[in-house]
C-alpha positions in Angstrom: 127.5 92.6 73.6 130.6 93.8 71.4 129.5 97.4 72.2 129.6 96.7 76.0 132.8 94.7 75.7 134.4 97.3 73.6 133.6 100.2 76.4 135.8 98.3 79.2 139.5 98.9 78.8 141.5 95.8 79.2 143.0 97.6 82.3 139.6 97.1 84.0 138.8 94.0 83.4 142.1 93.6 85.0 140.8 95.2 88.0 137.9 92.9 88.0 140.0 89.8 88.0 141.9 91.3 90.8 138.9 91.2 93.2 136.9 88.4 91.7 137.7 84.7 91.9 137.3 84.4 88.1 136.2 86.3 85.4 135.1 84.8 82.1 134.8 87.1 78.7 133.5 85.7 75.3 137.0 85.1 74.3 137.5 82.5 77.1 137.4 79.3 76.4 135.0 78.5 79.1 132.4 81.4 78.0 129.9 79.0 76.2 129.7 76.5 79.3 129.7 79.5 81.6 126.9 81.3 79.9 124.4 78.1 79.7 120.9 78.1 81.5 119.0 75.4 82.5 116.3 76.0 79.9 117.7 75.6 76.6 115.2 78.0 75.0 117.2 80.7 76.5 120.4 81.9 74.7 121.8 84.7 76.5 125.5 86.0 75.7 126.4 88.3 78.6 129.7 90.3 77.9 131.5 89.3 81.3 130.6 86.7 83.6 132.2 86.9 87.3 132.2 83.9 89.4 132.6 85.5 92.9 133.8 83.0 95.8 132.5 85.6 99.0 130.3 88.3 99.8 133.2 90.7 99.4 133.4 89.7 95.7 129.7 89.9 94.9 130.4 93.7 96.2 133.1 93.8 94.0 131.4 92.4 90.9 128.0 94.9 91.2 130.4 98.2 91.9 132.1 96.9 88.7 129.0 96.6 86.7 127.6 99.5 88.3 130.8 101.8 86.9 130.7 100.4 83.4 127.4 100.8 83.2 126.4 96.8 82.5 122.8 95.4 83.4 123.3 92.8 86.5 122.1 89.1 86.2 122.6 86.4 89.0 122.8 82.8 88.4 122.8 80.3 91.7 121.3 77.5 89.9 120.0 79.0 86.4 116.7 77.6 86.9 114.6 80.7 86.1 111.9 79.4 83.9 112.1 82.7 82.1 115.6 82.6 81.5 116.3 85.5 84.1 119.5 84.4 85.3 121.4 85.8 82.3 121.0 88.6 79.6 122.9 89.7 76.4 125.6 92.2 77.0 125.3 93.1 80.5 127.7 91.9 83.8 126.4 87.8 85.0 127.2 87.1 88.7 127.8 83.3 88.7 127.4 82.0 92.4 128.3 78.8 91.6 131.4 78.9 93.1 129.5 79.6 96.6 128.2 76.7 97.3 127.9 74.8 100.4 125.4 74.0 103.3 126.0 73.8 106.8 123.5 72.3 109.3 123.7 72.8 113.3 121.2 69.5 114.6 121.1 70.8 118.1 119.5 74.2 117.0 117.9 72.3 114.1 119.4 75.1 111.8 121.1 75.4 108.5 123.0 77.8 106.7 123.4 77.9 102.9 125.7 79.6 100.5 124.2 82.1 97.9 125.0 79.6 95.2 124.0 76.3 96.9 121.6 73.9 95.3 118.4 72.1 96.7 120.2 68.6 96.7 122.8 69.8 99.0 120.4 71.2 101.5 118.6 68.4 101.5 121.5 66.1 101.8 122.6 68.2 105.2 119.6 68.3 106.8 118.6 64.5 106.0 121.8 63.4 107.7 120.7 64.6 110.7 116.6 63.3 110.3 115.9 66.9 109.4 114.2 68.6 106.1 113.7 72.3 105.1 110.7 72.1 102.6 112.4 73.2 99.3 111.7 72.4 95.4 111.4 68.8 93.3 114.5 69.2 91.3 118.1 68.6 92.8 119.9 70.9 90.9 117.9 73.9 91.6 119.5 76.6 93.2 118.6 77.7 96.6 118.5 81.3 96.7 115.9 81.6 93.2 113.9 79.2 94.7 113.6 80.8 98.4 113.4 84.3 96.9 110.4 83.5 95.4 108.6 81.6 98.0 109.7 78.0 97.4 106.9 75.4 96.3 107.5 71.3 96.9 106.2 68.4 97.7 106.3 69.2 101.5 104.9 72.9 101.9 101.4 71.9 103.1 103.0 70.4 106.0 105.7 72.5 107.0 105.0 75.8 105.3 106.8 77.6 102.1 110.4 78.0 102.1 110.2 81.4 103.0 108.2 80.2 106.2 111.5 78.4 107.4 113.7 81.3 106.5 115.0 83.0 109.4 117.3 85.3 107.8 119.0 86.5 104.5 122.5 88.2 104.0 122.6 90.2 100.9 124.6 92.7 98.5 122.9 95.6 97.8 123.2 98.0 94.5 125.3 100.1 96.4 127.5 97.6 97.5 126.4 97.4 101.3 126.3 94.3 103.2 122.8 94.1 104.8 121.2 91.3 106.9 117.8 90.8 107.2 115.7 89.0 109.7 112.5 89.6 111.6 114.2 92.2 113.6 116.9 93.6 111.2 115.7 94.9 108.5 112.3 93.6 108.9 110.8 95.6 106.0 113.4 94.1 103.5 113.0 90.9 105.3 109.3 91.1 104.5 109.9 91.7 101.0 112.6 89.0 100.3 110.2 86.7 101.0 108.5 86.3 97.9 110.2 89.3 95.6 114.0 89.0 96.6 115.5 89.0 93.8 114.5 92.7 93.6 116.9 94.3 96.3 120.2 92.8 96.3 122.3 89.5 95.5 121.7 87.0 98.0 125.2 85.6 99.6 123.7 83.3 102.5 120.4 82.0 103.8 119.5 80.5 107.1 116.7 78.4 108.0 114.7 76.6 110.4 114.9 72.5 110.2 111.6 70.1 111.2 111.9 66.2 111.9 111.1 64.4 108.7 112.0 61.2 107.1 113.7 59.0 106.1 111.0 58.1 103.5 107.9 60.0 101.2 104.8 57.9 101.0 103.7 58.2 97.4 100.8 57.2 95.1 99.4 57.7 91.3 96.3 56.8 89.7 95.3 57.3 86.2 91.9 57.4 84.7 90.1 58.1 81.6 89.4 61.7 81.2 86.1 61.0 80.0 85.4 60.9 83.8 87.0 64.5 84.4 83.8 66.0 85.8 83.2 63.5 88.5 87.2 63.0 89.3 87.3 67.0 89.5 84.6 66.4 91.7 86.4 64.0 94.2 90.0 65.6 94.2 88.2 69.1 95.0 86.3 68.2 97.9 89.4 65.6 99.1 91.7 68.4 98.7 90.4 71.3 100.6 90.1 69.2 103.9 92.9 66.7 103.2 95.4 66.3 106.2 98.7 68.8 106.2 101.0 65.7 105.8 99.3 64.9 102.2 100.2 66.8 99.5 98.2 66.5 96.0 97.7 67.1 92.4 94.7 66.6 89.8 96.5 66.7 86.3 96.0 66.3 82.7 98.2 64.2 80.7 98.0 61.6 77.9 98.9 58.0 78.1 102.6 57.4 77.5 103.5 54.1 76.0 104.9 51.6 78.2 103.5 53.0 81.0 101.1 50.0 81.8 98.0 51.0 79.4 95.9 49.2 77.3 97.0 50.0 73.8 93.7 51.7 73.0 94.5 53.9 75.7 98.2 55.1 74.7 98.1 58.8 73.4 94.7 59.4 74.4 93.9 62.1 77.1 94.1 60.8 81.1 93.3 62.2 84.4 96.0 61.5 87.1 95.4 61.9 90.9 99.4 62.0 92.4 100.2 62.4 96.2 103.0 62.7 98.7 102.3 61.9 102.2 104.8 63.1 104.5 103.6 61.6 107.9 103.6 58.0 109.6 103.4 55.2 107.1 100.2 53.8 109.5 98.4 57.0 108.5 98.9 56.9 104.9 95.8 54.7 104.0 93.6 56.4 106.3 95.1 59.9 105.2 94.6 59.1 101.3 91.4 57.1 101.4 89.2 60.0 99.9 91.5 60.0 96.8 91.1 56.0 96.1 87.4 56.8 96.7 86.8 56.7 92.7 86.5 55.0 89.6 88.4 51.9 89.1 91.4 53.4 87.9 93.4 52.6 84.8 97.0 52.1 86.2 97.8 52.6 90.1 101.2 53.1 91.7 101.4 53.2 95.5 105.1 53.2 97.5 107.4 54.1 100.1 110.6 55.7 98.8 113.4 57.3 100.7 113.2 60.9 100.5 116.6 61.9 98.9 115.6 59.7 96.3 112.5 61.5 95.5 114.4 65.0 95.3 116.4 63.8 92.6 114.2 61.4 90.3 113.7 64.2 87.7 117.0 65.6 88.0 118.4 63.8 84.6 114.5 64.3 82.7 115.2 67.8 83.6 118.8 67.9 82.9 120.6 71.2 83.5 121.1 73.2 80.3 119.5 70.4 77.4 116.2 70.8 78.6 113.7 73.3 76.7 110.9 74.1 79.1 107.5 76.5 79.3 105.2 76.9 82.0 102.7 79.4 83.0 100.5 79.4 86.5 98.2 81.3 88.6 95.9 80.3 91.6 92.4 79.3 91.9 89.7 77.8 94.1 87.4 75.6 91.7 88.0 75.1 87.9 84.2 75.5 85.9 83.3 72.6 84.0 83.3 73.9 81.1 87.1 74.8 81.6 87.6 71.3 82.3 86.2 69.8 79.2 88.5 72.6 77.1 91.5 71.4 78.9 90.9 68.1 78.1 90.7 69.0 74.4 93.9 70.7 74.5 95.6 68.0 76.4 94.8 66.0 73.5 96.6 68.1 70.8 100.0 69.1 72.4 102.8 70.1 70.5 105.0 68.6 73.0 105.0 66.7 76.5 102.7 69.2 77.7 100.2 68.8 81.2 97.9 70.7 83.0 98.0 70.5 87.0 96.1 71.4 89.6 98.2 71.3 92.8 96.6 71.9 96.0 97.9 74.6 98.3 96.3 75.3 102.0 97.7 73.6 105.4 100.4 75.0 106.7 100.5 77.4 103.7 97.3 79.1 104.5 97.6 79.7 108.0 100.5 82.4 107.7 98.9 85.6 106.8 98.9 86.4 103.4 100.4 90.1 104.7 103.3 88.3 106.7 105.6 88.2 103.4 105.7 89.4 100.2 104.4 86.0 98.5 101.0 86.5 97.8 97.6 84.0 97.4 97.8 82.0 100.8 94.1 82.0 100.9 94.2 80.2 97.4 93.1 76.5 97.1 94.5 75.8 94.2 97.7 76.5 92.3 96.4 76.2 88.1 99.6 75.4 86.0 100.1 74.9 82.3 103.5 73.2 81.3 105.7 71.9 78.7 108.6 70.6 77.6 110.2 69.3 74.3 113.9 69.1 72.4 113.1 70.2 69.1 114.1 74.0 68.9 111.5 74.2 66.4 108.1 73.8 68.7 109.7 76.4 70.8 106.7 78.9 70.3 104.0 76.1 69.7 105.0 74.9 73.0 104.7 78.4 74.6 101.5 79.3 73.0 99.9 75.9 73.9 100.7 77.4 77.6 99.3 80.2 77.1 95.8 79.4 76.1 95.5 76.4 78.3 96.1 79.0 81.4 93.8 81.3 79.8 90.9 78.6 79.6 91.1 78.9 83.5 91.5 82.8 83.5 88.0 83.1 85.0 88.7 80.9 87.9 91.7 82.9 89.0 92.2 84.4 92.3 94.7 86.5 93.7 98.7 85.8 93.3 100.7 83.7 91.3 103.8 81.6 92.1 106.6 83.7 90.7 108.9 80.9 89.9 106.1 79.1 88.1 106.0 81.6 85.1 107.8 81.5 82.0 106.6 85.2 81.0 107.8 88.3 82.6 107.2 92.1 82.5 105.2 94.6 84.4 101.4 92.9 84.2 103.2 89.9 85.0 104.4 91.4 88.7 101.3 93.0 89.0 99.5 89.5 88.4 102.2 87.7 90.8 101.7 90.4 93.8 98.5 91.9 93.1 98.0 95.9 93.5 98.5 96.1 97.5 101.8 94.3 97.5 103.1 95.7 94.7 102.7 99.4 96.3 104.4 98.3 99.5 107.5 96.6 97.0 107.4 99.5 95.0 108.3 101.7 98.2 110.7 99.6 99.4 112.3 99.0 96.1 112.9 102.7 96.1 114.5 102.9 99.7 116.9 99.7 98.7 117.3 100.2 94.7 116.1 103.3 93.8 117.8 103.2 90.3 116.0 99.4 89.6 119.8 97.7 89.4 118.3 94.6 90.0 115.6 94.4 87.4 115.9 91.0 85.4 113.6 89.1 87.6 109.9 89.4 88.1 110.4 93.3 88.7 108.8 95.4 90.8 109.9 99.3 89.8 110.5 101.8 92.4 107.7 103.9 93.8 108.1 107.5 92.2 108.6 110.5 94.1 104.8 112.0 95.1 
């Protein structure tokens, strides 16, 4: 980092300051706050932080980084699981000065700036009884979530975030301004929907909105993990035919104290069924009956909650800049009985607050052709995910190792694709696992066209195709 700063003459930094709303270096008082990422296990120290307030200023920052051979990273919400919204010694383009969402209830559309957060989009849409399916934490960036596909609570009903995306405006590696839609630069638009960080810095998004709200109907049932085989059979059979309005998760966890469990269950492995029903109140009992035809639960929670309240319920638990987190995931269609038993054993011995979850895909997600976007795996039934959170820095490696071991247990159950935003590991093999060979080849050709020097590589990266 020191070397990078030394190569930049003061008058060059002054030039950047003249073309960007705010520029922060390690000598400035706001540097430590400016460099923090959501996931506290990542401690990045960029040489320069540029905080543009317009697309023109984003372009100026990109040109400056290239002129001075600085690695470029981009942060909208900073929620990258792998800490990719920052790098040591490079230039961090911090989009937080470009917040804001505008909605048009007449056309049921929204325009979100490149630094907008999910909470802004949720609030702006719900003001008109509308919604864009997004993620599950309000202070996540719209950009990072969308460019990776966009998975959350409403996607089986309304599709992935990218399925509701109609346009992206971005600054490319050579400082050009480009608008991509189904008809303008359609191949680029294809790549932006699932691998979008590879092609530029997004400065604005346009979305279709769907009528919805204001309440989401929710339920959680918990059971002893000794019934895991029976419970998985019930859940899988239900999930494969569930109504689109129901999103549902099969999870393995440990019974927490003060959560309504009998004393002899506290700390022991449990199975849970969790669901969100985004349809009419009168349909909830009928539509979720299949999940309630199960053994007697240990605990039951069923309620209807305002959608905006649900969307911010985890904002404090996943507080920005203090959480320590790791996650690994891939797609699958089933889980073998022996794998379920091994996962129960793993959950019984975790270093942090770790869970293994199996989230139902399908519904509207699966009705889009897999080759329609760069996002891969629409034919898969489930997302299989191991994740952990903790507070003690000394437990970083133990928790990462636990998540990797847990996902390895279901490696034989893997199908094509993995959610890019649901993985804390990064590298060429991870990109291959996320996109598969066929799409990786198409993306590499697109990368060669739009970013042949791989300027935007601090992401789930696709290397440019080599000249034949």
